[in-house]
N, C-alpha and C positions, 0 to 999 in steps of 0.2 A: 462475559459472553454466553457461557453455558446457562446462566440464569436469565438471560435476555432473549432477544428475538432469535439469535442464531441457534440457540439450544432448544427452541420450541417450534421452529418452522415445520418440522416433521409431524407435529401434532395437529396442525390446523391449516397451514398456509397452502393454498390450492395448487401453487406451482411446484410444490414438493409433495404434499400429502395426496394430491389427486393427479399427479403427473402420469402421462402415458407411458413413461419409462417403467412404472411399477404395474402396468397392466390396465390402467383405467382407459376408457375409450372415449370420454368426452373431452376432446382436445380443446374445444372452445373455452372450457372451464379450467383445464389442467395445464395448458400451455399458453404463454403470452406471445409466442410467435411460431412460425413454421420451422424455425431453427431447432426447437425442442431443447433449448440449452439450460432451462431453469434448474431442473433436477441435477444435471451434471455439475453445474456451478456450485450448488449447495453441497453436493457430495465431496467435492474437492476441498471444501473447508471443514466439513463436519468430521472427517477422518482424523486430521491432526488435532482438532480441538478435543475430540473424545479421548484420544490416547495420550496426549500430553497431560490431561487432567486425570486420566485413569478413571473416567466417569462411567459407571455401569449403565446409567440411563442412556447416555449418548452412544455408548458402544452398542446398546440394543438398537438404536436408530440405524447405526451403520450396518449391523447385521441384517435388519429388515430390508434395508435398501439394496445391499449387495446381493443378498439371496434372491430378492425379487427380480433384479435385472438379470443375473446369471441364469436363473431358472427359465427366463424367457428368451435367452440367447437363441437366435435363429439357427436352424440346422446347418446353414452355410457359414456360420460364425458371426453374423452381424450382431452388434450390441445396440439395443435401442428399439424404438417403436416403428421406425420407418420400414417401408417395403418397396420393392421394385425400383423404379427410376426416381422415386422421391428420396432415396438414400443420399445423405450428405455427410461427409466425414466430420465436420467442424465440432458438433456437440460431443463427440467422443473424446476430443482432446482433453477437456477438464475431467471427464469421467475417468479416463485412463490415468491421469495424474493422481486422482484419488485412489485408484486401485494399487498403484505402485507404492504409495505411502502406506496403504493398508498391509501389504506384504511385509514391508519393513517393520511396521508396528506390531503385527501379530502373525508371524509366519506359521506358528503351530496350527492356528485355526484356518488361515486363508491361503497359504502359499500354493498348495497343489491345485486347489480349485481355481484360483485367480490366474495363476501362470498358464494353466491349460486354456482358460477362456481368452486370455490375451493372445496366445499363439493362434488360436482359431480365428480371432478377429484379424490379426495381422496377416494371416495367410489369405483371408478373403480380400483384405486391402491390396495385397500384391496382385491378385487376379484382377481386381477392378482397375488398379493403376495401369496394368499392362493392357487393359481394354480402353485405350485412349484416355486414360485418366478419369474414368467414371467415378463419381462421388467426390471428385476434387476439382475437375476442370469442366466448365460449362460446355455442353455439347451443342446446344442450339437447335437440335432437330429431334429431340426425344420427348415423347408424350409424358406429361405429368412431371417433367423435370423442374426442380427449383429454378428461380431466376438467376441470371448472371450475377447480380449483386449478392445473392445468397452464397454463391460459391466463393466470392472474394473474402468472406470472413475466414474461412479455413485457409485460403492461400496466403493471407497476410499474417495469420496467427499460427502458421504451421510449426513454429519452433516448439509449441507446447506438445504437439504430437511427437516430434523428434526426441524430446526429453524422455518420453516413455519408451520409445523404440531403443534409444541408446541405453537406457537403464536395463531393459530386458536383454539386450545383446550382451551387456557386461555381466549380468548376474544369472540369467536363466536362458541362455541361447538355445538350449536343447539341440535339435538338428537343423535349426532355422537361421544360423548365423548369416549366411549369404542372403537369404530372403529378407532378413531385417535390414541388412545393409542396402540391399536393392530398394527397399521401400524408402529408406532415408534419401537415397539419391534421386529417386523419382519425385518425391515430395519437394525437395529443394529445387530441382530443375523446373518444376511447374509452379513454383511459389511466386508471390508478389514480394520481392526482396527489398529490404531497406538499403541494400548496397546500391541500388539504382537511384535512391533518393538522398541518401546522406552524402551528397557531393556538393562542394562549393559551386554556386551558380545555379544549381537545381533546387537545393533546399530553400524553402521559402522563409526568409528572415523578416518579412513584413507582417503586419497584422493582416490576416487573410481577408478581412472586410475591405482593406485597401486594394487587394489584388483581385478578389473574386466577387466582391459585393456579398450578396446572400446566396451565391451559387455554391455548389458542392465541390467544384474543382475537377469534375469529370473523372477521368482515369486516375487522377491524383488523390481522389477522396480516400482510398484505403490508407494512405499515409497520413491524411489529415484528421481522421477520426481519433478522438482523444484516447479511447480505451485501446485502440490499435497501437497508438503511439506508445502508451505505457507498456503494453505487452511486448511491443516490438523492440524496445530498448535492449533486450537480451538476444534478439534474433540471430545476429551474425556471430555472437559468441557460441551459440548452439550449433550453427552451421559449421563453425571452425572445428568443432570436435570431430566432424565427419570429413571435411575437406582438407584439414590441416593447413589452411591458407592463413598465414600469420598476418597478411595485410589487413585482415578483418579486425585485428586488434585496434589499429589506428582509425579505421573507418568507424568502428563502434565508438571510440573516444570522441571523434568529431560529431557523430550523431547525437550522443548523449549530451555533450556540451552545447551543441547548437539548439537542441530541443529545449533545454532548460534556460538558455540565454534568451531565446526569442519567444518561447511559448511556455515558460515555467513560472510558477509562483514561488514565493519565498518560504512557503510551508512544506515544499518538497515534492510537489506533484505537478502534473502537466495541465495547463489551462486548455479546456476544450468543452464547450457546451454542445456536445456531440462533435462538431467540427472544431479543430484548433482555431484560436483567434490570434490575439497578440498578447500584450501585457497590461491592458487596462484593468484596474483593480475591481471593476464591476463585472468582468467576464468570469464565467463559472468554470469550476473544475469538478468532474464527476467522481463520486465515491468509488465506482469500479476502477477508475483510472488510478486512484490512490493505492488501492491494494495491489493492482497489477504492477504499478511502479515499484512498490516495496519488494515484490517478488523478483522483478527484473534486476533491481539494484543488488539484492543479496546474491542472486545467481551470478551476476557479473563479477562480484568480488571473489567468489569462490572460483570462477572460471578463469579470470584474468588477473586477479591479485592486486588490483590497483585500489588504494585506500579511499580514493574519491567516491567509489561506488558504495562502500560500506557507510561512509558519512551520509550519503544520500538515502540509503535504506533507513537509517535511524531518523533522519530529518522527516521523512514521510510518516514513519511509524509513530513518532512521538508528537506530531503536529497535525499534518493533513488528515490522518485517519481519525484521531479522537475528537477533533473539533466538529466532525460531521455526524457524530453519534451522541445520543442523549446519555446522560450520566449512568442510567440503568441499562443501557444498550438495547432498549426496547423500541427505539425510534431512530430513524436515520434520515439524512438529507439525500437528495439526488445531486444537487449542485451546491457548492460553497463558493462564495466570493471572498477575496482577501479583505475587502472592506464591506462588511456585512453587519451594520448596526441593528438590524432586525431580521427576522426569518419568518416571512408571512406570505400570504397570497398577494402578489404584486399588482400594482395598478395597471401596468402595461407589460407586455412580453419583452424581456431584455435579451433572451437567449436566441441562438441560431435556430434551434429546433427543439425546444423544451417548453413545458407549460409554466404558468405563472405560480404554481405551487412548488416548484422544484427546490427552492431553498428553505421551505418549511420542513419540519420534522414529522415523520410518521411511518406507517407501515410501507406505503408505496406512494410517496408524494408525486412521483413521476415513474418512469419506466421501471418495471419490477426487477430488472437485472441486478441492481445494486442490493436489493433485499436478499437475494440468493447468493450473490458473489462476495459480499463484504466479509462473510465469516472466514474466508481463507487468510485475511490479512495478518493478524497477530499470530495465529497458530503456525503458519509457515515461516514467519519471522522467527519464532521460537525454535523451529526446526533448524534454523541456520545460525543459532547463537554460537555453537562450537563447531569447529572444522578440523580436519586433519592438517598437520603441518610437519615439516621435516623432523623426524624422530620424536614426534609428540602431537600435541593438540594446541589449538589457538582459540581464545575467546574473541571471536570475530566481530559479532554484533553485541555491544555492551548492554547488559540488562541483567536483572536477577535471573538465575537459572542454575541448573545442575546437569551433569552428564556422567554416566557410568559406561565405560567401554573397555575394549581390549586393544592394545597397540602391540601387535605381534603376540607375545606371550605375557605382556605386561598389563595387569588389571589396574585401571585408573578410575578414580572417582573424584569429581570436582564439584564443589558447591560454591556458588557466588552469592553472597548476601549483600545487598546494596539498595539504596534508594535512588540510584541512577534512573533517569536523568535529572532528578531533582536535587541530588547530591552527588558530587563527582568523586566519591570515595567508594572503592569496591573491595570487599573482604572475601578472601578465598580460603576454604579448607580443602586440602587435597591429600588423597591417599593413593599410593602407588606401590605395586609389588617390586618394582625396580626403577632405577633412575630414568628420567625422560626430560624432554624440553617442553616447557610451557610458554606460550606466547600470549601477550595481551596487545590488543590493537590500541594505538595512540591516535585519537581523532585529530583531524587537521586543525580544529579550533583550539586544541590544547597547546600549552607552552611546554615543550619537553624539558627545557632547562630548569623550570621551577617545579614541574611535576616529579613524582618520585615513586619508587617501589621498594618495599622492604619484605624480607623473607625470613621466616623462622622454621627450622626443621628439627624434628626429633623432640625430646622432652627436656632438653637442657638449653639454657641461655647461650652456651658456647656455640650453638648452631645458629644463633640469631645474627643476621646480617644487618648492618646499618642501612638506613634509607639511601638509595642511590638514584641519581638522575636517570632519565630515560634516554635510550639511544635507539630509536626505532629505525627499521629499514625504511629508506626513503620512498620506496615504491609501495610496499604493502602496509606500511605503518606499524608493523609488528615488532614488539620488543621481546627478546628472548630471555627466559630465566631457566637455568638448568637446575633441576630438582633431584634430590636423592630418593632412594627407596624409603618407604615409610610415610609418616605424616608431615605435611608442610602447611604453613599458614602464610598468606600473602596479604599485604595491605597495599593497594594501588591507588594513588592519589593524583588526580588530574587538576591542574590549575589553568584558569582561563580568565578572560575579561570580557566586558561587553563589546559586542561587534555590531556596528551599524552597517547593514547591507544597503548599498545605494540602489534605489529603485527609480523608475522613470519619473520625470517631472519634479525633480528635487524632493523626492520622498525617500524615506528610509524604512527598512524592516529591522527590528531589533532582536538579536540573538544573544543568548548566554548559554554556553555549552551546546547541548543537543536540542535545546528548546528555543522556540520563537515566542516572543512576548508581544501581546496585543493590548491596545487600550482597553482598560476595564470599563464595561458599559453595564449598568444595571438594567434589569428588564422585568417585565411581567409576562404571563402567558395565559392563553386560553387553549382548551383542548376539546376534542370531539372523538367519538368512535372513529375507527379507520374508514377512509374513503377508497373507492376504486381509483386507480391511476387513469382509467379510461372506461366510462365517462368520469371526468375528474371531480365532479361535484356531487356524485352519488355515493351513498354510504353502503358498506357491506351490511348484510342482514344482521339483526340483533343476535348476539351470541356467537357470531362467526369466529371472532378472535378472543383470546384471553383478555381479561380486564386490564392487564398491564399495557396492552397494545392500544395506544392512543395517537391521534394526530395533533400536533402542536403548532401554534403560531406564537412567536416571541416578539414582544414590543419593547423598544428601548424606553427607559425612564430616566436617562441621563444623557448629557450632551455627547455627540459623536464627532462633531466637526472641529476637532482639536488639532492644532499644530504644536510641535514640540521643539525645544532647543536641545539638540543632541549633546551639546557640551555639558548639560546638567544631568545626564543620566547617571543613576546610582543603583547598584544591585543590592538587594536585601534578602535575607533568609532567616527564617526562624530556626534553622538547623545550623546556624553559623558556629555555635559553640560545640557542636557534636564532633567528636574526634573519630568517629567510625561511620560506616554507611548503613548501620543496622537498626536504627530506631524506626518506629512504625510510621506509616503514612495513612491518611484518611482513605476510606473505601466507600464510594468510588473516589479515585484521585483526580480523574479528568472531569471535574465538576466545578461550577463557579465558586471561587474562593477556597477551594480545597488544597491546591498546591502550596507548599510551604515557602515558595520563593516569589519575589516580585521585583519590579524595577520602578523607580520613580523618576520623574523629570519635571521640568517647568514647562508649562504649556498654556495655551489660551485658545478660545474659540475664534474661528475665522469664518468669513462668508464662504459658503461651499454649496453649490447647487446639486440637484438630483439629475440622474440620467433616466429619461422616460418616466419621470415622476415616481420612480420605484426604488432606486439605490443611489448611493453617493456617486456623483460624476467624477471624471478626472479632476484632480485637484487644481485650483487656480494657480497661475504662474507665480513664481517666487516673488517677483516684483509687486504683485497685486495682493500679497498677504499682509493684512494688518489685524491686530488683535481687536476683537469685538467684545472681549471680556477682560477683566483684570487677570493678568498672569497668575497662575496658581500651580500647586503641585498636583500632577496627575499620576495615576498608577497604571502600570502595564503588568499583565499576568500571563502565564503560559497559555497559548492560544488553544491548546487541547481542551482546557476547561472552560474556555470562553465561547459559548455557542453563538453569542452575538459579539462582534469584535471589529476593531479597525487595526489592520496589520501594517498597511503601507501608510505611514504617517508623514504629512508634509512638515518640512523643517522651517524654522523661523528663528531669527536672532533676537532674543528678547531684550538683550542689553541695549539695542539700538532701536527698538520698536516702541512707538508711543501707544499705550493702551487706550482704547476707546471705552469710556464709561457707558454702561447700558443698564437701563432699568429692567428688572426681572419680576 
């Protein structure tokens, strides 16, 4: 990411480098909407990226950004370029999230300056909220006021501002404790709350096209917007920290389950080409939604402690996110379909409100929000790898990583070396000044009875414990290991098998561990310099972007219309003989053919038409599926590396199917 688009937007990308947040006055060039959200989105991601990597160049970008904005802070405390009645709170939400991360990452440099700026801003917020909700609630009779729809973005995404308020209250309240609490209460009371939507009988379980046609749903639209839905998954858990209303735990569980059951894809994100749709595999899911879903799921695991949320955070991180980014991270999609055998300018518009370039790869194939917002995905995921736990620490989101911290007076360092999720063996080296409890999360897809953990402590074999089965907590999925002072080594091995997830119309999505496997499709590509998202067929001036920034179309060069017999699925790994998780992986790993694991099955081509002459349609009914080619072995590979792919595969029983010979 640091060497790709995320790490270079500050150098050239107009919605960062020329943003009005940094003092530039040409809003038509430096902002893509009146919301002025581009720069704050980018800042929310560049802070954790810079500090996790300890990258001096990226830290310099952070310093330039924060100093520019804070130096321009208005005398009344406002952060950002807006003045007078044009002020709208929403874009400050991601910017404040970036600021609190910055204080945690580099308190010596930024704590005093940023804490002071935040208090000035929240004091102004208090004054505005007391003035009939100014900046948050549409007034309707104020000159130069943003539209009612513009206010809804902040009202439905208010949880992101509450997180910053709660953090400041807990860490640096100064003399503003009650003011911060009052702000929380006023924001919640004037919010668009998912508590009103996550109700059986109100929550829309149908494809929205069947309910609203091409309409937006009117007052329901804030709930239907795909990115709102991804961000909103954590909303009530954030509210609960203020209200202490435990009924919100069950409401959240219903909302998350219903969202993914009726509007989710098997790669871990929410289907919504702007507006949520249903489950058709040609319906798109936005890149912004993927990263917001990752953040919501990791937050929910820490806030509510239910293992399902951590499983879903990993599912999106290792599947939905990487499949939408080029291997070098210089190009991204706006929309991804589960069944996407090509990524190009479509013959016809298939989305509710997006252009025909949306599933191609590039700088901004459609709306620029995903260019500036996608950098938060993995860095904030890494921030959530390790969490506090009773008398110790937990490895909550499984991944290679390390942490050094103090638990009371106990200095603890943990290093996890692993090829997870491509190999389900995790090796830990741990040093502690006194004994503590270490926890590992056992994913729901793992078999605890055949999985195991072994511990070695000290410098003698007499401290080595034999491998023992896992006994995870049924709610959190955490397995506890009590460790002594000094050095310890842990080998944690997860066992699993292929899982066929039932999808609509007698199709399946194939999982092994934390990875989703898609039909391998070979492809060719063409590229051009980057285009504007609007007007969508005009190019940026020569020299505008670095040479690495290109727009790509991908064209399949192998068959995509394949049905498989699930009874023939077999898992393979080139790491099968590796007894540890520590051999190297290709870099980049999320590239075609790079992952060291694959699945084979017997399959054949079937008749399968297109939707609007652009993408594979809903699969033919099971009774109408017959082989149009001789059954053969097909290969499925991790979808994160498959930029063209078929994820929802129709099933067929090859032992009772007569193959149809076809000349090629």
